[in-house]
N, C-alpha and C positions, 0 to 999 in steps of 0.2 A: 516529644515528637520536637525536634529541631529545626525543620524546613518542611516545608507541601509547595509543591510547585508544579502548575499544570500548563498545557500548551495546544493550543487546536491547530493542526498542520493541515493545509490544504496541495496537493500535488496534483499537476493538469498534466495529464500525456496527451500528445497531439497524433502519435501513430503507435500502431501495435507493438512493433519491434522495441519501442519503449517501453511498452507494457512488461514484455516477455524478458526484454535485462532487467527489469525491478524485480518481476516476482521470481527470476535465479538468484538476484542478490539477498533480498529479503524474503528468506525461505521461509519464515516462522507467518508470512501473510496466508499463502494457499501450501501448507504442508504437501510434499509429494508432487510438487506442480511438474508438469511436463509438457511439453508442446505438442505432443502427440495426443494426450489424455485430453487437452483440451483444446484440439485442434477448430472443431467446430464451432467453438463459442468464440473464438480467438478470430474466426472468419466472419463472425458477427460482429464483434467489436469493431474489426477494420471497415466492415461496410459502415456501420452506424458514425466511426469516426469521419470518415468520409464525407458523410452526407448531413452530418448534424453538429460536427466541431469537437475540441477536445473533451475527454473525458475526466472528470473532475473526482479524488478520492480525498477524503478528509478523514485524520485518525485523530485520536488524543491520546496525549501523552503525558504522565505523571512522575514525579521525582520525590520521593518521600527519604527525608533524612530522619534518622531516629537513632536515639543513644539508649543505652539499657541504664538505667541508675545505678548510682553509687561507684 
């Protein structure tokens, strides 16, 4: 192993439109995401954002660099 790094990332969403945009761009987070399929949950999230403030998502990423011996 040559290098191992990790990072904990924090993302704050202040409106449901930003969540939708993010999920459409980062397709591996929720495979098969569509607004139509998730509409009831998106409405709930919108109401929560309005009453409680931003939604905070955290992720952990790893970078592993390895080389085959020889």
